[in-house]
C-alpha positions as CSV (number, residue, x, y, z in Angstrom):
1,M,-2.9,14.9,-2.9
2,A,-0.9,11.8,-1.8
3,L,-2.0,8.5,-3.1
4,K,-3.7,6.1,-0.7
5,I,-2.8,2.4,-1.1
6,T,-4.6,-0.8,-0.2
7,V,-3.0,-4.3,-0.1
8,I,-5.3,-7.2,-0.6
9,G,-4.0,-10.4,1.0
10,T,-1.6,-10.1,3.9
11,G,0.4,-13.3,3.6
12,Y,4.1,-13.3,3.0
13,L,3.9,-11.0,0.0
14,G,1.1,-8.7,1.1
15,A,2.3,-8.1,4.7
16,T,5.8,-7.2,3.3
17,H,4.4,-5.0,0.6
18,A,2.0,-3.1,3.0
19,A,4.8,-2.4,5.4
20,A,7.1,-1.3,2.6
21,M,4.5,1.1,1.1
22,A,4.1,2.7,4.6
23,E,7.9,3.0,4.8
24,L,7.8,4.8,1.4
25,G,5.5,7.4,3.0
26,F,2.0,6.3,1.9
27,E,-1.1,5.8,3.9
28,V,-1.8,2.0,3.6
29,L,-4.8,-0.2,4.4
30,G,-4.3,-4.0,4.3
31,L,-7.1,-6.4,3.9
32,D,-7.4,-10.1,4.7
33,V,-10.4,-12.4,5.0
34,V,-8.9,-14.2,8.0
35,P,-9.7,-12.1,11.2
36,E,-6.9,-13.8,13.2
37,K,-4.3,-12.6,10.7
38,I,-5.6,-9.0,10.8
39,E,-5.6,-9.1,14.6
40,M,-2.0,-10.2,14.7
41,L,-0.8,-7.7,12.1
42,S,-2.7,-4.9,13.9
43,A,-0.6,-5.7,16.9
44,G,2.6,-5.4,14.8
45,K,3.2,-9.1,14.7
46,V,3.8,-11.3,11.7
47,P,2.5,-14.9,11.1
48,M,5.8,-15.9,9.5
49,Y,9.6,-15.3,10.1
50,E,11.0,-12.7,7.8
51,P,14.1,-10.7,8.9
52,G,13.3,-7.1,9.5
53,L,9.6,-7.3,8.7
54,E,8.2,-7.2,12.3
55,E,10.4,-4.2,13.0
56,L,9.1,-2.4,9.9
57,L,5.5,-3.2,10.9
58,A,6.0,-1.8,14.4
59,K,7.4,1.4,12.9
60,H,4.2,2.1,11.0
61,V,1.1,0.2,12.3
62,A,-1.4,2.5,13.8
63,G,-1.9,2.2,17.6
64,I,1.6,1.1,18.3
65,E,3.5,3.6,20.5
66,G,6.0,5.7,18.4
67,S,4.7,4.4,15.1
68,S,4.0,6.6,12.1
69,G,0.4,5.4,12.1
70,R,0.4,5.1,8.3
71,L,-0.6,1.4,8.2
72,R,-3.9,-0.1,9.2
73,F,-5.6,-3.5,8.6
74,T,-9.2,-4.5,8.0
75,T,-11.5,-7.3,6.9
76,S,-14.0,-4.8,5.2
77,W,-14.1,-4.7,1.4
78,E,-16.3,-1.6,1.6
79,E,-13.6,0.2,3.6
80,V,-10.9,-0.8,1.1
81,G,-13.1,0.3,-1.9
82,E,-13.7,3.7,-0.2
83,F,-10.1,4.2,0.9
84,G,-7.8,3.3,-1.9
85,D,-6.4,5.1,-5.0
86,V,-4.2,2.1,-5.9
87,H,-5.2,-1.4,-4.9
88,F,-2.4,-4.1,-4.9
89,V,-3.7,-7.7,-5.1
90,C,-1.2,-10.0,-3.3
91,V,-3.1,-13.2,-2.8
92,N,-1.8,-16.7,-3.1
93,T,-1.8,-18.8,-6.3
94,P,-1.0,-22.4,-5.2
95,Q,-0.7,-25.4,-7.4
96,K,-4.1,-27.1,-8.1
97,H,-4.5,-30.3,-6.2
98,G,-3.6,-33.3,-8.4
99,E,-2.6,-31.0,-11.3
100,Y,0.4,-28.9,-12.5
101,A,-1.9,-25.9,-13.2
102,C,-2.2,-22.8,-11.1
103,D,-5.2,-22.4,-8.8
104,M,-6.6,-18.9,-9.6
105,S,-9.5,-19.1,-7.2
106,Y,-8.0,-16.7,-4.6
107,V,-7.2,-14.1,-7.3
108,D,-10.6,-14.4,-8.9
109,A,-12.3,-14.1,-5.5
110,A,-10.3,-11.0,-4.7
111,F,-11.2,-9.3,-7.9
112,A,-14.8,-10.3,-7.7
113,S,-15.0,-8.9,-4.2
114,L,-13.1,-5.7,-5.0
115,A,-14.6,-4.6,-8.3
116,P,-18.2,-3.9,-7.2
117,R,-17.0,-2.0,-4.2
118,L,-14.9,0.6,-6.2
119,K,-16.9,3.8,-6.4
120,R,-14.3,6.2,-8.0
121,A,-11.2,6.3,-10.2
122,A,-8.6,3.7,-9.1
123,L,-5.8,1.5,-10.3
124,V,-5.9,-2.2,-9.5
125,V,-2.4,-3.7,-9.5
126,G,-1.9,-7.5,-9.7
127,K,1.2,-8.7,-7.9
128,S,0.4,-12.4,-7.7
129,T,2.2,-14.9,-10.0
130,V,-0.5,-15.9,-12.5
131,P,-0.7,-17.8,-15.8
132,V,-0.1,-15.5,-18.8
133,G,-3.5,-14.3,-20.1
134,S,-5.0,-13.8,-16.7
135,A,-4.5,-10.0,-16.7
136,A,-6.5,-9.5,-19.9
137,R,-9.3,-11.6,-18.4
138,L,-9.3,-9.7,-15.1
139,A,-9.1,-6.3,-17.0
140,K,-12.3,-7.3,-18.7
141,L,-13.9,-8.2,-15.4
142,L,-13.1,-4.7,-14.1
143,V,-14.6,-3.1,-17.2
144,E,-17.9,-5.1,-16.5
145,Q,-18.1,-4.6,-12.8
146,A,-16.2,-1.5,-11.7
147,P,-16.6,2.2,-12.5
148,E,-15.4,3.4,-15.9
149,D,-12.3,5.0,-14.6
150,V,-10.9,1.9,-12.9
151,E,-8.1,0.1,-14.8
152,L,-5.6,-2.7,-14.3
153,A,-1.8,-2.9,-14.2
154,W,0.3,-6.0,-13.6
155,N,3.4,-5.5,-11.4
156,P,5.0,-8.9,-10.6
157,E,6.8,-9.5,-7.3
158,F,10.4,-10.7,-7.1
159,L,10.8,-11.3,-3.4
160,R,13.4,-13.7,-2.0
161,E,12.5,-15.1,1.3
162,G,15.0,-13.8,3.9
163,F,15.5,-10.6,1.8
164,A,11.9,-9.6,1.2
165,V,12.0,-6.2,2.9
166,Q,15.1,-5.0,1.0
167,D,13.7,-6.5,-2.2
168,T,10.6,-4.4,-1.8
169,L,12.2,-1.2,-0.8
170,R,15.2,-1.5,-3.1
171,P,14.1,-3.8,-6.0
172,D,16.6,-4.9,-8.6
173,R,13.9,-4.1,-11.2
174,I,10.2,-2.9,-11.3
175,V,8.1,-4.3,-14.0
176,A,4.9,-2.4,-15.0
177,G,2.5,-4.2,-17.3
178,V,0.1,-1.4,-18.3
179,A,-2.4,-0.5,-20.9
180,S,-2.4,3.3,-20.5
181,E,-0.1,6.2,-19.8
182,R,-2.2,7.0,-16.7
183,A,-1.5,3.5,-15.2
184,E,2.2,3.9,-15.9
185,K,2.2,7.4,-14.3
186,L,0.5,6.1,-11.1
187,L,2.9,3.2,-10.7
188,R,5.9,5.6,-11.3
189,E,4.4,7.7,-8.5
190,V,4.1,4.7,-6.1
191,Y,7.7,3.6,-6.8
192,A,9.2,7.1,-7.1
193,T,11.7,6.5,-4.3
194,P,13.3,3.3,-5.5
195,I,13.3,4.6,-9.1
196,A,15.1,7.7,-7.9
197,E,17.6,5.4,-6.1
198,G,18.4,3.6,-9.3
199,S,15.9,0.7,-9.6
200,P,15.2,0.1,-13.3
201,F,11.5,0.6,-14.3
202,V,10.5,-1.7,-17.2
203,V,7.2,-0.9,-18.9
204,T,5.6,-3.7,-20.8
205,D,2.2,-5.0,-21.9
206,F,0.1,-7.4,-19.7
207,P,1.4,-10.8,-21.2
208,T,5.0,-9.8,-21.0
209,A,4.7,-8.7,-17.3
210,E,3.0,-12.0,-16.5
211,L,5.8,-13.9,-18.3
212,V,8.7,-12.1,-16.6
213,K,8.1,-13.8,-13.2
214,T,7.6,-17.3,-14.5
215,S,10.5,-16.9,-16.9
216,A,12.8,-15.7,-14.2
217,N,11.8,-18.6,-11.9
218,S,12.2,-21.1,-14.7
219,F,15.7,-19.8,-15.5
220,L,16.7,-19.9,-11.9
221,A,15.3,-23.5,-11.5
222,T,17.2,-24.5,-14.6
223,K,20.5,-23.2,-13.3
224,I,20.1,-25.0,-10.0
225,S,19.1,-28.3,-11.7
226,F,22.0,-27.9,-14.2
227,I,24.6,-27.9,-11.5
228,N,22.8,-30.8,-9.7
229,A,22.8,-32.8,-13.0
230,M,26.6,-32.1,-13.1
231,A,26.8,-33.4,-9.5
232,E,25.2,-36.7,-10.8
233,V,27.9,-36.9,-13.5
234,C,30.6,-36.1,-10.9
235,E,29.4,-38.9,-8.7
236,A,29.8,-41.3,-11.6
237,A,33.1,-40.0,-12.8
238,D,34.8,-39.3,-9.5
239,G,34.7,-35.5,-10.1
240,D,34.3,-32.6,-7.7
241,V,31.2,-30.5,-8.5
242,V,32.3,-27.7,-6.1
243,K,35.5,-27.2,-8.1
244,L,33.6,-27.6,-11.3
245,A,31.1,-24.9,-10.3
246,E,33.9,-22.6,-9.2
247,A,35.6,-23.0,-12.6
248,I,32.5,-22.4,-14.8
249,G,31.3,-19.6,-12.5
250,H,34.3,-17.5,-13.5
251,D,32.8,-17.3,-17.0
252,E,30.9,-14.0,-16.8
253,R,28.3,-15.4,-19.2
254,I,27.4,-18.1,-16.6
255,G,28.2,-16.4,-13.2
256,S,28.7,-18.2,-9.9
257,K,25.4,-17.5,-8.2
258,Y,23.1,-20.5,-7.7
259,L,25.7,-23.0,-8.7
260,R,25.9,-24.8,-5.4
261,A,25.0,-28.4,-5.9
262,G,22.9,-30.1,-3.2
263,I,19.4,-31.6,-2.5
264,G,17.7,-29.1,-4.8
265,F,15.1,-26.3,-4.5
266,G,11.8,-26.2,-2.8
267,G,9.5,-23.6,-1.2
268,G,6.1,-22.2,-2.1
269,C,7.2,-20.6,-5.4
270,L,9.8,-22.2,-7.6
271,P,8.3,-25.8,-7.9
272,K,4.7,-24.7,-8.3
273,D,5.6,-21.8,-10.7
274,I,7.5,-23.9,-13.2
275,R,4.8,-26.6,-13.2
276,A,2.1,-23.9,-13.7
277,F,4.2,-22.5,-16.6
278,M,4.4,-25.9,-18.2
279,A,0.6,-26.3,-17.8
280,R,-0.1,-22.9,-19.4
281,A,2.2,-23.6,-22.3
282,G,0.2,-26.7,-23.0
283,E,-3.0,-24.7,-23.0
284,L,-1.4,-22.3,-25.5
285,G,-0.3,-25.1,-27.7
286,V,3.4,-24.5,-27.2
287,D,4.1,-27.2,-24.6
288,Q,7.2,-28.3,-26.6
289,A,8.9,-25.0,-25.8
290,L,8.9,-25.9,-22.1
291,T,9.5,-29.7,-22.1
292,F,13.0,-29.0,-20.7
293,L,11.3,-27.9,-17.5
294,R,10.0,-31.4,-16.9
295,E,13.6,-32.6,-16.7
296,V,14.5,-29.6,-14.5
297,D,11.8,-30.7,-12.1
298,S,12.8,-34.4,-12.4
299,I,16.5,-33.6,-11.6
300,N,15.4,-31.6,-8.6
301,M,13.2,-34.3,-7.2
302,R,15.9,-37.0,-7.8
303,R,18.3,-35.1,-5.5
304,R,16.1,-35.9,-2.4
305,G,16.1,-39.6,-3.2
306,H,19.8,-39.6,-3.8
307,M,20.4,-38.1,-0.3
308,V,18.3,-40.9,1.2
309,E,20.5,-43.4,-0.6
310,L,23.7,-41.7,0.6
311,A,22.3,-41.9,4.2
312,R,21.5,-45.5,3.8
313,E,25.1,-46.3,2.6
314,A,26.5,-44.2,5.5
315,V,24.7,-46.4,8.1
316,G,25.7,-49.7,6.6
317,G,23.9,-49.9,3.2
318,G,21.0,-52.1,4.4
319,S,18.0,-50.9,6.4
320,F,17.4,-47.8,8.4
321,L,15.7,-49.9,11.1
322,G,17.2,-49.2,14.5
323,K,19.4,-46.4,13.1
324,R,19.3,-42.8,14.5
325,I,19.5,-40.1,11.9
326,A,20.0,-36.4,12.9
327,V,18.7,-33.8,10.4
328,L,20.0,-30.3,10.6
329,G,17.5,-28.1,8.8
330,A,13.8,-28.2,8.2
331,T,13.0,-25.1,6.1
332,F,13.5,-25.0,2.3
333,K,16.1,-22.3,2.7
334,P,17.9,-20.4,5.5
335,D,16.5,-17.1,7.0
336,S,12.9,-18.3,6.7
337,D,10.5,-20.5,8.7
338,D,8.9,-21.7,5.4
339,V,8.7,-25.5,5.1
340,R,6.5,-25.7,2.0
341,D,7.9,-28.4,-0.3
342,S,11.1,-28.4,1.8
343,P,13.7,-30.9,0.5
344,A,15.1,-31.2,4.0
345,L,11.8,-32.3,5.5
346,N,11.1,-34.5,2.5
347,V,14.4,-36.4,3.0
348,A,13.7,-36.6,6.8
349,G,10.2,-38.0,6.1
350,Q,11.4,-40.6,3.6
351,I,14.0,-41.9,6.1
352,H,11.4,-42.0,8.8
353,L,9.0,-44.0,6.6
354,Q,11.8,-46.5,5.9
355,G,12.2,-47.2,9.6
356,G,14.8,-44.7,10.7
357,Q,14.6,-42.7,14.0
358,V,14.8,-39.2,12.7
359,T,15.5,-36.1,14.9
360,V,15.3,-32.7,13.3
361,Y,16.6,-29.3,14.4
362,D,16.0,-26.0,12.7
363,P,16.6,-22.4,14.0
364,K,13.3,-21.0,12.9
365,G,11.2,-23.8,11.2
366,M,10.4,-26.1,14.1
367,A,6.8,-25.2,14.7
368,N,5.8,-25.3,11.0
369,A,7.8,-28.6,10.6
370,G,6.0,-30.2,13.6
371,R,2.6,-29.3,12.1
372,L,3.5,-30.8,8.7
373,F,5.4,-33.9,10.0
374,P,4.2,-34.5,13.5
375,T,5.7,-38.1,13.6
376,L,9.3,-36.9,13.3
377,G,11.4,-36.3,16.4
378,Y,12.4,-32.7,17.1
379,A,15.2,-31.3,19.3
380,D,15.7,-27.8,20.8
381,T,19.4,-27.5,19.7
382,A,21.7,-29.0,17.1
383,L,23.6,-30.7,19.9
384,D,20.5,-32.4,21.2
385,A,19.5,-33.4,17.6
386,V,22.8,-35.3,17.0
387,R,22.9,-37.0,20.4
388,G,23.2,-40.8,19.7
389,A,23.0,-40.3,15.9
390,D,24.5,-42.9,13.5
391,A,24.7,-40.2,10.8
392,V,24.2,-36.4,10.7
393,L,22.5,-34.9,7.6
394,H,23.1,-31.2,6.9
395,L,20.1,-30.2,4.7
396,T,19.5,-26.4,5.1
397,E,22.4,-24.1,5.0
398,W,21.8,-21.9,8.0
399,S,24.9,-19.9,9.1
400,E,24.4,-21.5,12.6
401,F,25.3,-24.9,11.2
402,R,28.5,-23.7,9.5
403,E,29.6,-22.3,12.9
404,L,29.0,-25.6,14.8
405,D,32.0,-27.2,16.6
406,P,32.3,-30.6,15.0
407,A,34.5,-31.8,17.9
408,E,31.8,-31.0,20.4
409,L,29.1,-32.7,18.3
410,G,31.3,-35.7,17.9
411,E,31.4,-36.3,21.6
412,V,27.7,-37.1,21.7
413,T,27.1,-39.0,18.4
414,T,27.3,-42.8,18.0
415,A,29.2,-42.4,14.8
416,R,31.1,-39.3,13.3
417,I,29.5,-39.4,9.9
418,V,28.2,-36.1,8.3
419,L,26.5,-35.9,4.9
420,D,26.5,-32.3,3.6
421,G,23.4,-32.0,1.4
422,R,24.2,-28.3,0.7
423,N,28.0,-28.4,0.1
424,A,28.2,-25.6,2.7
425,L,30.2,-27.1,5.5
426,D,34.0,-27.0,5.7
427,P,35.3,-30.5,4.9
428,V,38.7,-29.8,6.4
429,K,37.3,-28.6,9.7
430,W,35.0,-31.6,10.0
431,R,37.6,-34.2,9.0
432,K,40.2,-32.8,11.4
433,A,37.6,-33.5,14.2
434,G,37.5,-37.1,13.1
435,W,34.3,-37.1,11.0
436,V,33.7,-38.9,7.8
437,Y,32.6,-36.1,5.5
438,R,30.5,-36.8,2.4
439,A,28.9,-34.3,0.1
440,M,26.8,-34.6,-3.0
441,G,28.7,-34.6,-6.2
442,R,32.0,-35.0,-4.4
443,P,32.7,-38.7,-4.0
444,T,36.5,-38.3,-3.6
445,A,36.8,-34.7,-2.5
């Protein structure tokens, strides 16, 4: 008999996972405690922008004309407990307020609500990013509160915003932290299609599975901050960090991915995950092993301040008072509407607080940006954003911005000065149109 799957938590991770499981052929029931979210998903709509997700939902959500009907949503824990053979827990693990540590309250609440409502054999699968040691504690909770034949597995997610659908359907690896052959067999059954298509299936114990996600994010953050540290050196030594990155990227031990210097990383995962990792290392008595991550975090945050200083220099080196600054980009990365810990919005906010008149444009993140920074100005197009600007800051590398016509923009600005915070624009094209082009880590390029 085919497995029935539940997905607990229907945010970015959960909504994508639920739709992908339906696409793989399973009957799926998604649960959330927010009725408005369930209502929206049941209509085939998503509360965030993620390319391809809404189309995938419409293909499978029950009640939508032409759908497979394999995917439903509910607020009932009883229904979830009755329905599922495999329960994926996909709830949020934010940073604790005022601390580096991870807030486990949503995960703990999900397990506490689910365990007593399980009445038969089932596998509970954690996908949330949690501090190492959490799975062992939650497995014990299941033993105490759930039927005897309920067990735990840990299966971390590796989704990239903007590519979440393909990362779920065709993952570059599947990590299964299990304590029994039965749990491994069930997860192999769930992921049979991507495994058959070549996705590696890595079987580990609980702690290793938990560490894989935080280790991967820490390595990625380190690589980004490394090239940004080199950008700082290039600024001081009149070097060109783009050419430097190109040269070292040809070394196959290093590789060229994520070596684009700029204003650094943000989002809802990387910053909070490396901080939580440091906090957990301290609890385990191995904080010295991860002290380098403090500098990774510090380099990353410095980039934002450096862009503010470059903008100040660009408009005369004194005050931002009376100066109009256009900011292209609000989201932390392109192909997303996520503005959590966005470097672009942080820079815009700092300039605004220092007296500048800031106008922001982003292809998808305007509504979220407006809620987070209501005092900033917002424009409907890039052209409107730069109108009357004394300097233009390019801070999120949307393809739309690379395709802008600098000559057309130059007609409406007060000054043709562009600061490329992502090293993604074509300097030759902009300079030919009469712009002063300045990028981070390229003082003379």
